[in-house]
C-alpha positions as CSV (number, residue, x, y, z in Angstrom):
1,M,90.5,116.5,68.4
2,R,91.5,117.4,72.0
3,L,90.0,120.6,73.6
4,T,91.9,122.0,76.6
5,L,90.4,124.5,79.1
6,V,92.8,126.3,81.5
7,L,91.3,128.3,84.4
8,T,93.2,130.2,87.0
9,A,92.1,131.5,90.4
10,C,93.5,132.6,93.7
11,V,92.8,131.1,97.2
12,F,93.6,132.2,100.7
13,L,94.9,129.5,103.0
14,C,94.8,129.6,106.8
15,G,95.1,127.0,109.6
16,C,91.5,126.0,109.8
17,S,89.8,123.0,108.2
18,A,86.3,122.5,106.9
19,E,84.2,119.4,106.4
20,P,83.2,119.2,102.7
21,T,79.8,118.2,101.6
22,P,79.9,114.7,100.0
23,P,79.1,114.9,96.3
24,Q,75.6,113.9,95.2
25,P,75.0,112.2,91.8
26,S,73.0,114.3,89.4
27,P,69.9,112.5,87.9
28,K,69.6,115.0,85.0
29,P,71.2,114.5,81.6
30,Y,74.1,116.9,80.9
31,V,73.3,120.1,79.0
32,M,76.1,122.2,77.5
33,P,76.2,125.5,79.4
34,K,76.7,128.9,77.8
35,E,79.9,129.2,79.8
36,F,82.0,126.9,82.1
37,T,82.3,127.8,85.7
38,I,84.4,126.5,88.7
39,T,83.8,127.7,92.3
40,P,86.8,126.3,94.3
41,T,87.3,126.2,98.1
42,A,90.6,125.5,99.9
43,E,90.5,123.2,103.0
44,R,93.3,122.2,105.3
45,G,93.6,118.6,106.5
46,P,94.6,117.2,109.9
47,E,98.3,116.9,108.8
48,G,98.6,120.4,107.2
49,E,97.8,119.1,103.7
50,I,95.5,121.1,101.4
51,Y,92.4,119.9,99.5
52,I,90.7,121.9,96.7
53,S,87.0,121.2,96.4
54,G,84.0,123.0,95.1
55,T,81.2,123.0,92.4
56,T,81.3,123.2,88.7
57,N,79.1,122.8,85.6
58,F,81.5,120.5,83.8
59,P,80.1,117.0,83.0
60,D,80.4,114.0,85.2
61,G,83.6,112.1,84.8
62,M,85.6,115.2,83.8
63,K,89.2,114.9,85.0
64,M,90.9,118.1,86.1
65,W,94.5,118.8,87.1
66,V,94.6,121.1,90.1
67,Q,97.9,123.1,90.5
68,L,98.5,125.2,93.6
69,G,101.2,127.6,94.8
70,P,104.6,128.6,93.4
71,K,105.8,125.0,93.5
72,K,102.9,123.9,91.2
73,A,101.8,121.0,93.5
74,K,99.5,119.0,91.3
75,E,96.7,116.5,92.1
76,D,93.8,115.1,90.1
77,A,90.1,115.8,90.7
78,I,87.1,114.1,89.2
79,V,83.8,115.8,88.7
80,K,80.8,113.9,90.1
81,G,77.3,115.4,90.4
82,G,78.6,118.9,89.9
83,H,81.2,118.5,92.7
84,F,84.9,117.8,92.8
85,R,87.6,117.3,95.4
86,S,91.3,117.0,94.8
87,G,93.8,114.7,96.4
88,P,96.1,116.1,99.2
89,L,98.4,118.9,98.2
90,Y,101.6,119.8,100.1
91,L,101.3,116.8,102.3
92,K,104.1,116.3,104.9
93,V,106.0,119.5,104.0
94,A,108.3,121.2,106.6
95,T,106.5,124.6,106.4
96,P,102.7,124.6,105.8
97,V,101.6,126.7,102.9
98,T,99.6,129.8,104.0
99,G,98.5,133.1,102.6
100,R,97.2,133.9,99.1
101,Q,98.3,131.3,96.6
102,S,97.7,131.0,92.8
103,L,95.4,128.1,91.7
104,E,95.2,126.7,88.2
105,F,92.8,124.1,86.7
106,V,93.6,122.2,83.5
107,V,90.7,120.4,81.9
108,Y,90.6,118.2,78.8
109,F,87.7,117.3,76.7
110,N,88.4,113.9,75.0
111,G,87.1,110.4,74.6
112,A,89.0,109.1,77.6
113,W,86.8,110.8,80.1
114,Q,83.7,112.0,78.2
115,N,81.0,109.9,76.5
116,N,79.8,110.5,73.0
117,T,76.8,112.5,74.1
118,V,78.9,115.1,75.9
119,L,81.4,115.3,73.0
120,S,78.5,115.7,70.5
121,L,77.1,118.6,72.5
122,L,80.5,120.2,72.5
123,G,80.8,119.7,68.7
124,E,77.3,121.3,68.2
125,A,78.4,124.3,70.4
126,I,81.5,124.8,68.3
127,E,79.5,124.6,65.0
128,D,77.1,127.2,66.3
129,K,80.1,129.6,66.5
130,G,80.7,129.4,62.8
131,G,81.9,125.9,62.0
132,P,85.4,124.5,62.0
133,S,88.2,127.0,62.1
134,A,92.0,126.9,62.0
135,A,92.2,129.2,65.0
136,D,93.8,127.7,68.2
137,Q,91.2,129.3,70.5
138,I,87.4,128.5,70.6
139,C,85.1,130.6,72.7
140,I,81.9,129.2,74.3
141,G,80.4,132.1,76.3
142,T,83.2,133.6,78.3
143,S,85.1,130.3,78.4
144,R,88.1,129.9,76.1
145,L,89.2,126.5,75.0
146,T,92.4,125.5,73.2
147,R,91.9,123.2,70.2
148,V,94.8,120.9,69.2
149,I,94.3,119.1,65.9
150,T,96.8,116.3,65.0
151,P,96.5,115.4,61.2
152,A,96.9,111.8,60.2
153,T,99.7,111.0,57.7
154,V,99.7,108.2,55.2
155,A,103.0,107.2,53.6
156,S,102.9,105.3,50.4
157,R,105.6,102.8,49.6
158,R,106.6,101.3,46.3
159,H,108.1,97.8,46.2
160,R,109.9,96.5,43.3
161,Q,109.3,92.9,42.6
162,N,112.4,91.0,41.6
163,P,112.0,88.5,38.8
164,L,111.9,84.9,39.9
165,S,115.1,84.0,38.0
166,T,117.2,86.4,40.1
167,M,115.8,85.3,43.5
168,A,118.0,83.0,45.7
169,P,116.7,79.4,46.3
170,Q,114.4,79.1,49.3
171,P,115.6,77.0,52.3
172,A,113.7,74.0,53.4
173,L,110.5,74.8,55.4
174,G,110.9,72.1,58.0
175,P,113.7,73.6,60.2
176,I,112.1,77.1,59.8
177,L,108.7,75.9,61.1
178,I,110.4,74.1,64.0
179,R,112.2,77.3,65.0
180,R,109.1,79.4,64.6
181,H,107.1,77.1,66.8
182,A,109.8,77.2,69.5
183,R,109.9,81.0,69.4
184,Q,106.1,81.1,69.6
185,V,106.1,78.8,72.7
186,K,108.8,80.9,74.4
187,W,107.1,84.2,73.5
188,E,103.8,82.9,75.0
189,E,105.6,81.9,78.2
190,H,107.1,85.4,78.6
191,R,103.9,87.1,77.5
192,T,101.8,85.4,80.1
193,M,104.4,85.5,82.9
194,P,103.5,88.4,85.3
195,R,106.4,90.8,85.8
196,R,105.3,92.2,89.2
197,L,104.3,89.8,91.9
198,T,103.2,90.2,95.5
199,P,103.3,87.7,98.4
200,S,99.5,87.5,98.3
201,S,99.5,86.6,94.6
202,L,102.0,83.9,95.0
203,A,100.1,82.4,98.0
204,G,96.9,82.4,95.9
205,A,98.6,80.4,93.1
206,R,99.0,77.4,95.4
207,P,95.8,75.1,95.7
208,D,96.4,74.6,99.4
209,A,96.9,78.2,100.1
210,V,94.0,80.0,98.6
211,S,92.9,82.7,100.9
212,P,89.2,83.1,101.5
213,P,87.6,86.5,101.1
214,A,88.3,88.9,103.9
215,I,84.6,89.1,104.8
216,T,82.6,86.1,103.8
217,G,79.2,86.4,102.3
218,R,79.4,90.2,101.8
219,D,79.8,92.5,98.9
220,A,83.3,92.3,97.3
221,D,83.7,96.1,97.4
222,L,82.7,96.2,101.0
223,S,85.3,93.6,101.9
224,R,88.1,95.4,100.0
225,L,87.2,98.8,101.4
226,V,87.1,97.5,105.0
227,G,90.6,96.1,104.5
228,V,92.0,99.3,102.9
229,C,90.5,101.5,105.6
230,A,91.6,99.3,108.5
231,H,95.2,99.4,107.3
232,A,95.0,103.2,106.8
233,V,93.7,103.6,110.4
234,L,96.5,101.5,111.8
235,E,99.1,103.3,109.7
236,R,98.2,106.6,111.5
237,W,97.1,105.3,114.9
238,D,99.3,105.9,117.9
239,F,98.9,102.8,120.1
240,T,99.2,105.0,123.3
241,R,96.2,107.3,122.4
242,P,92.9,107.0,124.2
243,R,90.6,104.4,122.7
244,M,87.7,106.8,122.1
245,E,89.8,108.8,119.6
246,I,89.8,105.9,117.2
247,C,86.3,106.9,115.9
248,T,87.7,110.2,114.5
249,V,90.5,108.3,112.6
250,I,88.0,105.8,111.2
251,E,85.8,108.6,109.9
252,Q,88.8,110.3,108.2
253,A,89.9,107.0,106.6
254,C,86.3,106.3,105.3
255,F,85.9,109.8,103.9
256,R,89.2,109.5,102.0
257,Y,88.8,106.0,100.6
258,V,85.0,105.5,100.5
259,A,83.0,108.7,100.3
260,Q,83.9,109.8,96.7
261,D,83.5,106.5,94.8
262,H,81.3,104.4,97.1
263,P,79.1,106.8,99.1
264,H,76.4,104.1,99.4
265,L,78.8,102.0,101.4
266,M,79.9,104.7,103.9
267,A,77.6,103.6,106.7
268,C,78.4,99.9,106.3
269,V,82.2,100.4,106.2
270,T,82.1,102.7,109.2
271,E,80.0,100.4,111.3
272,D,82.1,97.3,110.4
273,L,85.3,99.1,111.2
274,T,84.0,100.4,114.5
275,K,83.1,96.8,115.6
276,L,86.5,95.5,114.4
277,F,88.5,98.0,116.4
278,E,86.3,97.6,119.5
279,N,87.5,94.0,119.6
280,F,91.1,94.7,118.6
281,L,91.8,97.5,121.0
282,S,90.8,95.2,123.9
283,S,93.0,92.3,122.8
284,K,96.3,90.9,124.0
285,P,98.1,91.7,120.7
286,Y,97.1,95.3,121.0
287,K,98.4,95.6,124.6
288,K,101.7,94.1,123.3
289,L,101.9,96.8,120.6
290,Q,101.3,99.4,123.3
291,R,104.5,98.3,125.0
292,A,106.5,98.0,121.8
293,T,108.7,100.5,120.0
294,V,107.4,100.9,116.4
295,L,110.2,100.9,113.9
296,G,108.1,101.3,110.7
297,R,104.6,101.3,109.4
298,E,103.4,100.4,105.9
299,V,107.0,99.7,104.8
300,P,107.3,99.1,101.0
301,F,109.8,96.7,99.6
302,V,110.9,95.5,96.1
303,M,113.2,92.5,95.6
304,P,114.3,90.4,92.5
305,L,112.6,87.1,92.2
306,R,113.3,85.3,89.0
307,E,114.5,86.3,85.5
308,G,112.3,89.2,84.4
309,Q,110.3,89.2,87.6
310,I,110.3,91.3,90.8
311,M,108.5,90.9,94.1
312,E,106.9,94.0,95.7
313,G,104.8,94.4,98.7
314,V,104.1,96.4,101.9
315,I,105.0,95.3,105.5
316,D,102.2,96.5,107.8
317,V,104.4,97.1,110.9
318,I,107.9,96.4,112.2
319,Y,108.4,96.8,116.0
320,R,110.9,95.9,118.8
321,L,109.8,94.4,122.0
322,D,112.0,92.8,124.7
323,D,115.1,93.1,122.5
324,R,113.3,91.2,119.7
325,I,112.4,92.5,116.2
326,W,108.8,91.5,115.1
327,I,107.3,91.7,111.7
328,A,103.4,91.8,111.8
329,D,100.9,91.5,109.0
330,Y,97.3,92.6,109.8
331,K,94.4,90.5,108.6
332,T,90.7,91.6,108.5
333,D,89.3,88.1,107.8
334,D,85.9,87.3,109.4
335,V,87.1,84.2,111.2
336,A,86.2,82.6,114.5
337,A,88.8,82.3,117.3
338,E,89.0,78.5,117.0
339,D,89.7,78.7,113.2
340,V,92.4,81.3,113.4
341,Q,95.3,78.8,113.4
342,T,94.0,77.0,110.3
343,R,93.5,80.4,108.5
344,A,97.1,81.4,109.4
345,D,98.5,78.2,107.9
346,R,97.0,79.2,104.6
347,Y,98.9,82.5,104.7
348,R,102.2,80.8,105.7
349,S,103.9,81.4,102.3
350,Q,103.2,85.1,102.6
351,A,105.2,85.1,105.9
352,E,108.1,83.4,104.1
353,W,108.3,86.1,101.4
354,Y,107.9,89.0,103.9
355,S,110.7,87.4,106.0
356,R,113.0,87.1,103.0
357,A,112.4,90.8,102.1
358,V,113.2,92.0,105.6
359,S,116.3,89.8,105.9
360,S,117.6,91.0,102.5
361,A,116.8,94.7,103.0
362,L,117.6,95.2,106.7
363,G,120.3,92.5,107.0
364,L,118.6,91.0,110.1
365,A,119.6,87.5,110.9
366,S,117.1,87.0,113.7
367,F,113.5,88.3,113.9
368,S,110.0,86.9,114.4
369,F,106.9,87.1,112.2
370,Q,103.2,87.1,113.2
371,F,99.8,87.4,111.7
372,V,97.5,89.7,113.7
373,F,93.8,88.9,113.1
374,L,92.0,92.1,114.0
375,R,88.4,90.9,114.3
376,P,89.0,88.1,116.9
377,G,92.0,90.0,118.4
378,I,94.4,87.1,118.1
379,A,98.0,87.0,116.9
380,V,99.6,83.8,115.5
381,D,103.4,83.6,115.5
382,V,104.8,81.9,112.4
């Protein structure tokens, strides 16, 4: 059984923005309320996008679909500790959305997002209202839920057994078993063959090209989040801006990618990124980027690889300097200056795949590739 709750509201949008309060985990077990409530707030982001956040008494892990405005822009929001925050709505639109707008929440109770305890409490609440009913609407307090029941069907089949005397003679088993084994081998090859590959995954498949972790000796989540946030900062950062403004961009990236799912790592990621960019913004590669003309940032590509396989990836930055096109790939590895060349050699196969993608997609016959190691502030041309 799937229970659906649809709530509608209206919000007023203006040009201001607000700093939301990070969600705090609730230590208490969930108790089914007499009625479900949502208190939403609309916030405008730095690029004109809109975020819907607020408080609710839905259980943790509840997934909500938030729809805003006449164009029904939709984003997900996950309840955590009684708080929720949607993804960006109306991002990069020509005319910012303002004024009074309709807001709709669609919420599902099912086993994909709720544990057995929450579903059991919901079942008890329904039984308290008079037991199972064929009605489509179920009321809990002033909240109205839509119940959708999909009955299972069992089809019985009757097979008529032909007498042995009328059955055709069976072929020899030897050739059949050989063909069957060959099909199983081929199927296993296709089943285990990855369909989508990245330059990083192909480099990792080579014993001499295994990339070490981005930050050695640290938590895996911290290493991954530092890399994600560093790329997000550089995607939005104007190389001609004053250096002191980088802190604001770092905070925005951490709030977007770290605050909701890893609040305990916010301080560590912010501190690590601040030190990383202090070094990089004083380096020779950064001064080179300040003089360059940026042609593209975080440029995605997809290209055929082999039968049944495709290569997909993202090029960090493409720029022109002194009548030369450069392809650059940022690295957040924790590596000393004297070991940068050795580390770059391990990534060499990635450079080959990125170069093939650029040559195929843009038709460029001549360009250069470099790895930019952000922590030591060193670029290695490949």
